[in-house]
C-alpha positions as CSV (number, residue, x, y, z in Angstrom):
1,M,-46.9,33.0,7.9
2,K,-46.2,31.3,11.1
3,S,-44.4,28.3,9.2
4,L,-42.4,31.2,7.7
5,L,-41.2,32.1,10.7
6,S,-40.8,29.0,12.3
7,I,-38.2,28.0,9.1
8,F,-36.3,31.1,9.8
9,A,-35.7,30.8,13.6
10,L,-34.6,27.4,12.9
11,L,-32.2,28.5,10.0
12,T,-30.8,31.6,12.6
13,V,-30.7,29.3,15.4
14,T,-28.2,26.6,13.2
15,A,-26.7,29.6,11.8
16,S,-25.8,30.7,15.5
17,I,-24.6,27.1,16.4
18,F,-22.7,26.8,13.7
19,A,-21.1,29.9,14.5
20,A,-20.7,28.8,17.6
21,E,-18.4,25.7,16.8
22,P,-14.6,26.7,17.5
23,K,-12.8,26.7,14.4
24,R,-10.5,23.3,14.3
25,P,-6.6,24.1,14.0
26,N,-4.0,23.2,11.5
27,F,-0.9,21.3,13.4
28,L,2.4,21.8,12.4
29,I,5.4,19.7,13.9
30,I,8.5,21.0,13.2
31,Y,11.3,17.4,14.2
32,T,14.9,18.1,14.3
33,D,17.9,15.4,14.2
34,D,19.9,15.4,16.9
35,L,19.6,19.4,18.2
36,G,20.9,19.0,21.9
37,Y,19.3,21.3,24.6
38,G,22.3,23.2,25.0
39,D,22.2,24.3,21.4
40,V,18.9,26.2,21.4
41,S,19.4,29.2,23.0
42,T,15.5,29.7,24.4
43,Y,17.0,27.7,27.6
44,H,20.4,29.5,28.4
45,D,23.0,31.8,27.1
46,S,25.1,29.7,24.3
47,D,27.5,30.4,21.6
48,V,24.9,29.2,19.3
49,A,22.1,32.2,18.2
50,T,18.7,31.0,17.5
51,P,16.7,33.9,17.5
52,N,14.0,32.7,15.1
53,I,13.2,29.3,17.2
54,D,13.3,31.7,20.2
55,K,10.6,33.9,18.9
56,L,8.5,30.4,18.7
57,A,9.2,29.6,22.2
58,A,8.7,33.1,23.3
59,E,5.4,33.4,21.5
60,G,4.0,30.1,23.2
61,M,5.2,27.5,25.8
62,T,8.5,26.5,26.7
63,F,8.8,22.8,28.5
64,T,11.7,22.3,30.7
65,Q,11.8,18.6,31.3
66,M,10.7,17.0,28.0
67,R,12.3,13.5,27.0
68,A,12.7,12.2,23.6
69,N,11.1,8.8,23.3
70,C,14.5,7.4,22.5
71,T,18.4,8.1,22.0
72,V,18.1,7.8,18.4
73,C,16.1,8.4,15.3
74,S,13.7,5.8,14.2
75,P,12.2,5.0,17.3
76,S,11.6,8.4,18.5
77,R,9.6,8.7,15.1
78,A,7.9,5.8,15.7
79,A,6.4,7.1,19.0
80,L,5.8,10.4,17.9
81,L,3.7,9.4,15.2
82,T,1.8,6.3,16.9
83,G,1.7,7.6,20.5
84,R,3.0,4.3,21.8
85,Y,6.3,2.8,23.2
86,P,8.4,2.3,20.2
87,D,8.8,-1.3,21.3
88,L,5.2,-2.1,21.1
89,V,5.2,-0.5,17.1
90,G,8.3,-2.5,16.2
91,V,10.8,-0.1,16.0
92,P,13.1,-0.8,19.1
93,G,16.3,0.4,17.4
94,V,17.4,2.2,13.7
95,I,15.6,0.9,10.5
96,R,18.6,0.8,8.1
97,T,19.5,0.0,4.6
98,K,20.9,-3.3,5.1
99,P,18.8,-5.8,6.7
100,D,21.4,-7.6,8.7
101,N,22.2,-4.6,10.4
102,S,18.5,-3.0,10.8
103,W,16.2,-3.2,14.2
104,G,12.9,-2.3,13.3
105,F,9.7,-2.4,11.3
106,L,6.8,-0.5,11.9
107,K,3.9,-2.5,12.9
108,Q,1.4,-3.0,10.4
109,G,-2.3,-1.6,11.4
110,V,-1.3,0.8,14.1
111,P,-2.6,4.0,13.0
112,T,-0.7,6.8,12.8
113,L,-1.1,10.6,14.1
114,A,-2.2,11.2,10.3
115,D,-4.4,8.5,10.3
116,E,-6.1,9.7,13.0
117,L,-6.1,13.3,11.5
118,K,-7.4,11.8,7.8
119,K,-10.3,10.2,10.1
120,Q,-11.0,14.0,11.7
121,G,-11.2,15.6,8.0
122,Y,-7.4,16.4,8.0
123,A,-5.2,17.3,4.8
124,T,-1.7,14.9,5.7
125,A,1.8,16.2,4.5
126,C,5.5,14.4,5.3
127,I,7.9,16.9,4.3
128,G,11.9,15.7,5.4
129,K,13.0,12.9,7.0
130,W,11.0,9.8,6.9
131,H,12.9,7.2,8.6
132,L,10.3,4.2,9.1
133,G,10.7,2.4,6.5
134,L,12.3,2.2,3.2
135,E,9.9,0.4,0.8
136,S,6.0,-0.5,0.9
137,P,4.4,-1.5,3.1
138,N,6.0,1.6,5.3
139,T,6.5,4.6,2.9
140,P,4.4,7.8,4.5
141,N,2.0,7.3,2.0
142,E,0.6,4.1,2.7
143,R,0.6,5.1,6.7
144,G,-1.2,7.8,6.3
145,F,0.1,10.6,4.4
146,D,-1.4,12.2,1.4
147,H,2.1,13.9,0.2
148,F,5.0,13.4,0.6
149,H,8.3,15.4,-0.4
150,G,11.4,14.6,1.4
151,F,14.2,11.5,2.1
152,L,13.2,7.9,3.5
153,G,16.3,6.9,5.0
154,D,18.2,7.7,7.6
155,M,21.3,10.0,7.5
156,M,22.3,11.3,4.4
157,D,26.3,11.0,3.8
158,S,26.2,14.6,2.3
159,Y,23.2,17.6,2.5
160,I,24.6,18.1,-0.9
161,T,24.4,14.8,-3.1
162,H,21.2,13.2,-0.8
163,R,22.9,10.2,-0.9
164,R,22.9,7.0,1.7
165,E,25.5,4.6,0.8
166,G,25.0,5.4,-2.8
167,N,21.4,4.9,-2.7
168,N,18.8,8.0,-3.5
169,Y,15.9,7.9,-0.9
170,M,14.7,11.6,-2.2
171,R,10.8,11.0,-3.3
172,Y,7.6,12.9,-4.4
173,N,5.3,10.6,-3.0
174,D,6.5,7.3,-4.6
175,R,8.6,9.1,-7.5
176,E,12.1,9.0,-7.4
177,I,13.3,12.3,-7.4
178,D,17.1,13.9,-7.5
179,P,16.7,17.5,-6.2
180,E,19.6,20.0,-6.5
181,G,20.9,22.1,-2.7
182,H,21.1,21.4,0.7
183,A,18.8,19.6,1.6
184,T,17.9,21.8,4.7
185,D,16.5,24.5,2.6
186,L,15.3,22.0,0.1
187,F,13.0,20.6,3.1
188,A,12.1,24.5,3.5
189,Q,11.0,25.3,0.3
190,W,9.1,22.5,0.1
191,A,7.2,23.0,3.4
192,H,6.8,26.7,2.2
193,Q,5.2,25.5,-0.8
194,Y,2.6,23.4,0.8
195,I,1.7,26.3,3.0
196,C,1.1,27.9,-0.2
197,T,-1.6,25.7,-1.3
198,R,-2.9,25.2,1.7
199,G,-3.5,28.7,1.9
200,A,-6.0,29.1,-0.6
201,K,-8.0,26.0,1.3
202,K,-8.4,27.5,4.6
203,E,-11.7,25.6,4.9
204,E,-10.0,22.3,5.0
205,P,-7.4,21.8,8.1
206,F,-4.2,20.2,7.7
207,F,-1.3,18.5,9.1
208,L,2.4,19.1,8.2
209,Y,5.0,16.9,9.7
210,L,8.0,18.8,8.5
211,A,11.5,16.6,9.8
212,F,14.8,17.8,9.1
213,N,18.0,15.7,8.6
214,A,19.7,18.8,10.5
215,P,22.1,18.9,12.3
216,H,22.5,15.2,12.2
217,F,26.1,14.6,11.1
218,P,27.5,15.2,8.8
219,I,27.5,19.1,9.8
220,E,28.1,20.7,6.3
221,P,26.7,24.4,7.2
222,P,26.9,26.4,3.9
223,K,30.1,28.1,3.6
224,E,28.9,31.5,3.9
225,Y,27.1,30.6,7.5
226,L,30.9,29.1,8.7
227,D,32.7,31.8,7.5
228,A,29.9,34.4,9.1
229,V,30.6,32.2,12.7
230,K,34.2,32.2,12.3
231,K,34.2,35.7,12.0
232,A,32.2,36.6,14.6
233,K,33.3,34.0,17.3
234,P,37.0,33.2,15.8
235,E,37.9,31.7,19.7
236,L,35.4,28.6,18.9
237,D,37.5,25.3,17.4
238,D,36.8,24.4,13.9
239,K,34.2,21.2,15.2
240,R,32.5,23.6,17.1
241,A,32.5,26.5,14.7
242,K,30.7,24.1,12.1
243,N,27.7,22.7,14.2
244,V,27.2,26.3,15.3
245,A,26.7,27.5,11.6
246,F,24.7,24.2,10.6
247,V,22.9,25.0,13.5
248,Q,22.1,28.9,12.6
249,H,21.4,27.7,8.9
250,L,19.0,25.1,10.2
251,D,17.4,28.3,12.7
252,D,17.1,30.6,9.5
253,A,14.9,27.5,7.9
254,V,12.4,27.3,10.6
255,A,12.1,30.9,10.4
256,K,11.1,30.3,6.3
257,V,8.7,27.8,7.3
258,L,6.8,30.0,9.9
259,K,6.7,33.2,7.8
260,A,5.0,31.3,5.3
261,L,2.2,31.1,7.6
262,D,1.9,34.3,8.4
263,T,2.7,35.3,4.2
264,F,-0.8,32.8,3.7
265,G,-3.0,33.7,6.6
266,L,-2.5,30.6,8.5
267,A,-0.4,31.4,11.6
268,E,-3.2,32.3,14.1
269,N,-4.8,29.3,13.4
270,T,-1.9,26.3,13.5
271,V,-0.5,24.9,16.1
272,V,3.1,24.8,15.8
273,Y,5.2,22.0,18.1
274,F,9.0,21.9,17.5
275,G,11.2,19.2,18.6
276,S,14.3,17.2,18.5
277,D,14.2,13.6,18.2
278,N,17.0,12.9,20.7
279,G,20.0,15.4,22.1
280,G,22.7,16.0,20.4
281,S,25.8,13.7,19.5
282,L,28.8,14.7,21.8
283,P,31.6,13.9,19.4
284,H,30.4,16.0,16.6
285,A,30.2,18.7,19.4
286,Q,27.2,19.1,20.3
287,N,25.6,20.6,23.0
288,N,23.2,19.0,26.0
289,D,24.0,21.7,28.5
290,P,22.8,21.1,31.4
291,W,22.9,17.7,31.0
292,R,25.2,14.4,31.3
293,D,26.2,12.8,28.3
294,G,24.6,13.2,24.9
295,K,23.5,11.0,21.8
296,Q,22.8,7.1,22.3
297,S,22.6,7.3,26.1
298,H,20.1,7.4,28.9
299,Y,21.6,9.9,30.8
300,D,19.5,12.9,30.2
301,G,21.6,14.7,27.7
302,G,20.8,12.1,25.4
303,L,16.7,12.1,26.4
304,K,16.1,16.1,27.3
305,V,15.6,18.1,23.9
306,P,13.9,21.1,23.3
307,F,10.1,21.5,23.4
308,F,7.8,24.3,22.5
309,V,4.8,24.2,21.5
310,R,2.8,28.2,20.3
311,W,-1.3,28.1,19.9
312,P,-1.9,32.2,19.0
313,G,-5.1,33.1,21.6
314,H,-4.7,30.1,23.5
315,I,-1.5,29.4,24.7
316,Q,0.0,32.3,26.4
317,P,2.6,34.0,25.4
318,G,6.0,33.4,27.2
319,S,4.5,30.7,29.2
320,T,6.8,27.7,30.7
321,S,5.8,24.3,31.7
322,D,8.3,21.6,34.1
323,Y,5.9,18.8,33.1
324,Q,8.1,16.0,32.7
325,G,6.6,14.0,29.8
326,M,7.8,12.6,26.1
327,N,7.5,13.7,22.5
328,F,5.0,11.1,21.6
329,D,2.6,13.7,24.0
330,V,1.8,15.3,20.8
331,F,-0.1,12.4,19.4
332,P,-3.2,12.5,22.0
333,T,-3.0,16.3,22.1
334,F,-3.4,16.6,18.7
335,V,-6.0,14.2,18.1
336,E,-7.9,15.8,20.9
337,L,-7.7,19.2,19.9
338,A,-9.1,18.1,16.0
339,G,-11.7,16.5,17.9
340,G,-11.6,13.3,17.8
341,T,-11.1,10.9,21.1
342,P,-7.7,9.5,21.6
343,A,-7.3,5.5,22.2
344,A,-7.4,4.3,25.3
345,D,-4.5,1.7,24.9
346,L,-2.4,5.0,23.5
347,N,1.1,5.0,26.4
348,A,1.2,9.0,25.7
349,V,-0.7,11.6,27.4
350,S,-2.3,14.4,26.1
351,L,-1.3,18.3,27.3
352,V,-4.4,19.6,26.7
353,P,-5.0,20.9,30.6
354,L,-1.1,22.9,30.2
355,F,-2.2,25.1,27.3
356,D,-5.5,26.0,29.3
357,G,-3.2,26.9,32.4
358,K,-4.6,23.9,34.1
359,P,-2.5,21.4,35.9
360,M,-2.1,17.6,34.7
361,P,-3.7,14.9,36.4
362,K,-1.3,13.9,39.5
363,K,-2.1,9.9,38.5
364,S,1.7,9.0,38.8
365,R,3.4,7.9,35.0
366,D,6.4,6.0,34.6
367,L,8.3,7.0,31.2
368,Y,10.0,4.1,29.6
369,F,13.0,4.2,26.9
370,V,14.8,1.6,25.0
371,R,17.2,0.8,22.4
372,R,18.1,-2.3,20.2
373,E,21.3,-2.0,18.6
374,G,24.2,-4.6,16.7
375,G,28.0,-4.0,16.5
376,Q,30.2,-5.2,19.3
377,R,29.1,-3.0,22.1
378,Y,25.2,-4.2,21.6
379,G,25.6,-7.4,19.8
380,G,22.0,-7.3,19.1
381,K,20.7,-6.7,22.2
382,A,18.5,-4.1,23.6
383,Y,18.8,-1.8,26.7
384,Q,16.2,0.1,28.9
385,A,15.6,3.4,31.1
386,I,12.5,4.0,33.4
387,I,11.9,6.9,35.3
388,R,9.0,6.8,38.0
389,D,8.0,10.0,40.7
390,G,12.0,11.1,40.0
391,W,13.7,7.9,40.1
392,K,15.5,6.5,37.0
393,L,16.9,3.0,36.6
394,M,19.1,3.0,33.4
395,Q,21.8,1.5,31.6
396,N,23.9,2.2,28.7
397,D,24.5,-1.0,26.9
398,P,23.1,-4.2,27.6
399,Y,26.0,-5.5,29.1
400,L,26.6,-2.8,32.3
401,P,24.8,-2.9,35.9
402,L,21.9,-1.1,36.2
403,E,22.3,2.3,37.6
404,L,20.0,4.0,39.4
405,Y,19.5,7.8,40.1
406,N,17.5,10.5,42.2
407,L,16.9,12.8,39.6
408,N,15.1,15.3,42.5
409,E,18.5,15.3,44.5
410,D,20.6,14.7,41.6
411,P,19.3,16.2,38.6
412,Q,23.4,15.7,36.3
413,E,23.6,12.0,38.0
414,Q,26.8,12.0,39.6
415,N,25.7,9.3,42.4
416,D,24.4,5.9,41.0
417,L,22.1,4.3,44.4
418,A,21.9,1.2,42.6
419,K,23.6,-0.7,45.6
420,S,22.1,1.6,48.5
421,N,19.0,1.6,47.8
422,R,17.7,-1.9,46.8
423,Q,14.4,-1.5,47.5
424,K,13.5,1.2,44.9
425,F,16.1,-0.4,42.5
426,R,14.0,-3.8,42.6
427,E,10.7,-1.5,42.3
428,L,12.0,0.2,39.2
429,Q,13.4,-3.3,38.0
430,Q,10.0,-4.7,38.1
431,A,8.6,-2.1,36.4
432,M,11.2,-2.4,33.7
433,Q,10.6,-5.8,33.5
434,K,6.9,-5.6,32.4
435,Q,7.5,-3.3,29.4
436,I,10.1,-5.6,28.3
437,Q,7.3,-8.5,28.7
438,A,5.1,-5.8,27.1
439,A,7.0,-5.4,23.7
440,G,8.0,-9.2,23.8
441,S,5.0,-10.3,21.2
442,V,5.6,-7.7,18.9
443,P,8.4,-8.6,15.8
444,W,10.7,-6.4,15.0
445,Q,11.7,-7.3,11.3
């Protein structure tokens, strides 16, 4: 009898331990392409309305001072998915179809966020734009994702035909497909379908990386969206009206994905991060207010991006943070929340303390940016920027002098102090030099 009681007691204690273990959250990244800080109405009044993105922000934490890891697509994605600066993983520039104008190759052996979460028992999926390799060994299924349904390439020449320079990069895992419909709608639909499958397997956590091509040019909103914007805001010129309609179409696609989490009972246990790979393109009438300049630029209009995280029951709704980090900080954050230990050599930093209402460690942190590019303006060279303690040293092409700004006093970057503060200039130049040297051993071809 005593032995039976002992066994019963042991089972009771064991059950209570497992019951006390927190359920691991699911993770959803919603990554947009060229969505400017000023084109999300969360941050200030605008001619574009993003009620669904705003609602996501209101239900979680809004970050006001986060930056993308690069001013263009591939490097930002490489950093987001590895937790390392892009030139340290072989992607200092854009990966393109033609080898003579391609400036990156994702380094083999570097674990992606999908790899790290799979170690913790997560199902992993990538839907939408990949842009980190067009063929083996750098397809999504070979870099940690169980499921891929999307576009291997960079921009689409049309959101309707889904071609890039005549190539069809649409894939279902490794199989070429040719779906019909607007790419934004397709990606939202495929994400909805994937979330549906996860609703039937709630015991297994998942990670979904949903990367929209929108609102990257060509600016192609569905006709009904453009007609509605022109009717509601007749004062807008045609270029701006198209962009407003394009973003509002994207906002509705985001709503469909978030609704799927609700429909299949997954919203309460899913951490949702919403962001953008870089600032908006000014020649295409995108808005990065109040920051200077836009895509391709190391002024903050090219770097500061929308950044929201929602986690019901854990992150205080309506909370804000002015922490100055970068998109790739999501990497160690998710690994930690999944029960893993982020690698010690990551450049990214976990944001978990902020979610708990605590301050980040006071250790000073450099933020480093790089882009390599071809053509007459860049000549295959790289240009860099670095931020330390509110000071930014930067250039916007490799043939221009470095500029120095005190962001605490001059957030719009109007007063170049490169000549008047040589001590700070040299300090940041030496820090930038170390970053350049660290990447020198990593091939990008």
